[in-house]
N, C-alpha and C positions, 0 to 999 in steps of 0.2 A: 375547538378547545383542545389544547395539547397538555397532557399530564405525563410527568415523569415520576415513576414510583417503583418501589421494590415490592414484590409479591411472593407469597408462599402458597403453593398449591398442594393440597392433600387429596389423594384419590384412593377411595376404597370401594371396591365393587363398582357400582354405577354412580356413586355419590362423589361430587366434586366440591371442595371448599377452596375458595379464592380469598386469601387473607392479604389485605392491603397493609403492608408494614409501614407505609408512609403516612397514610391518612386514617388508619384505624378502623377501616370498614371490612366487613366480611360478606361474601356472597356464598350461599350454599345451594347447589343445584341437586335436586333429588328426583331423577327421572322415574324411578319406580313408584314414587308417591305423586308424581306429576305436579311438583310445586317448586317455587324459588323462595328462599329466605334471605333477608338482608339484615345485617346487624351493624349499627353505628355505635361503637362504644363511647366515642367522645360525646355524643348527644344522649346516650343512654336509651336508644330507641331500637325497635326491631319491626320488620314488616314481613308479610307472607303473601304470596300471589300464586294462585293455581294456574296451571298451563291453560285450562279452559277459559279462565277470566282473561289471561293475557291474549288468547286468540280472539276473544270478543272485542277487546280494546283495539287490537290491530285491524281487525276487519272493519270496524267502524271508521277508523282513521283512513284506511286505504279506500273504502267506499266513498268517503268524502272527497278524496283527491280525484277519484275517477269521475265523480259527479261534476266536479269543477272542470275537469278535462273535456267532458262532453259539451260544455257551454262555450268552448273556445276552439272549435275544430279548425285545423289548417293554419293555426297561428303559431308564433314563437312560444306563446304561453303553453300551448298544447305540448310542444316538444320539451319544454322545461318540466312539465308535469309527468310526461312519459319517463324522462330521465330520473325524476324523483322516485317514481314507483320502482323503476329498475334498480335504483340504489338500495331499495329495501327488498330486492329479489322478487319483485312482483312483475314477472315477465309474461308477455302475451302467449308465448309458446315455451315449452320446456327448453332451457338453455343447454347448449352443447358443452360438455365438460371434457377437458383433455389434461392428462398428466404428462409432464415433460421432465427429462433428466438431462442436465448439461453441466459439465465441469464440477461434479460433486454437489450440485444444487438441484433440488427437486421442486418443481413448480406445478401448481394447478391453475389452469387458465379457463376462463368462461367465454364462450362464443368467439374464440379465436384470438382475442386481444385484451381480455380483462383478467389481470393477474389477481387471483383470490388468495393464494398462499405461496410462499417461497421459503424453503427450509434448507438448513444444513444439519446433518445428523448422522448418527451411527447407522450403518447399513444392516445391522443385525437386529432381529426382533421387531415387535410392534407394541405400542402402548396407546390403544384407542380410547382410554377412559376420558381424557381431557376432551377429545373431539366428540365422543358420544354424548357426554353431558351437555356440551354446548349445542350439539345438533338436536337434542331432545327439546330444546326451547324454541326451535325454528331459526337458529342462527345462520344456517346455510341452506341453499337449495339441496334437494335429496342427492343429486349427482355429485355435488361437491362434498357432502358428508361421506358418501361412499368412497370417494377418492381419498379423503383424509384418513379413513380407517385403514387404507392399504399402504399408507406411507411408512417407510422404515422409521423406527423410533429408538430412543427418544430424540425429538428435534431439539437441538441445542441453541439454535439461533435462527431467526427468520422474521417474516412478516405475515400476518394473518388478517384478512378482512372478513368481517361478519356483522350480523345484526344482533344486538343484545337488548332485550326489552323493546324500547322504541328509539334506540340510538344506533347509528352506523359507526362501527369501530374499525380503526386501522391500528393494529397492535404490532409493534416492533419489540421483540423480546430476545433475551439472551439468558440461558440457564447458567447459573453460577455453581449449583450443586444439586445432585440428585441422589437420593438414598432409598433403599427398600427397608421398610420397617412396619411393625404392627401399628395401626391407627385405631385409637380407642373411640368408643361412642362419645365420651365427653368432649373430645376434640372436634367432633362434628355437630355438637349440640348447640342450640341457642342458649346463651347464658340466662340465668333466671334474673327476675327483677327489672327487666327492661320495659319501657313503655311501648305499647303496640300502636303503630301509626300506619297510614296508608303507604303503599310502595312509592318511594320518591321517584319523580319523573314519569310516572305511569298513571297512577290513580289520582283522582281529584275528589275532594269532598262533594257530597251532594249539594246541588244548588238550593239555597234557601229561598223559598218563595213566600212573599207576604201573605198572611192569612187574614181572612175577613174577620173583623172583630165581632165578638159575640154581642148579644143584646145587653143593653145597659138598664138595669132595673131602676124604676123610679123610686126616689127616696123622699119625694115631696108631692103634695097635691096642690093644684091651682084652685 
């Protein structure tokens, strides 16, 4: 699925708000509180997911893939499942991370040939808030997260590959404007009056199982 949209990012301390100006959604990442919040103003709904719960959901999904892999050893299906796991950064051994600089472009490469990030940006200063917030959710392998924090900032144009919740994302971006200002609590807050729902694309409602009917009292005598 390919989406083209405009976003506004607000970064204050370790909090990251991603505001989708096209579809009206907001994602709020709060590493110190270890939770992710989602707001859909068009539907009037909001969701909240703890990092702990996200980890449980991911482990269950990846364990299911690994179990399926063990049932098809030495087959093309096993190779496909290995590739699927690696696509979610589930490597058998710690991947090798390399930072490269070439003709004004900075790249982060995984295991020699997998491009995870490619940026053009200012050579002065660093702005790790965006990367730190994403990394706190498990978006990158630890080595990639460490390399991203060392990139000169702000990146103004580039491509970033990462895992968000249970989705693999390839994000191509270009910064139109960047400003330094005070960000209020209200700008980072979830609006009041929204309906609380499960996190879309991640959580599912509990399975409803049929219950054994209770005893039926007799209302007549033979």
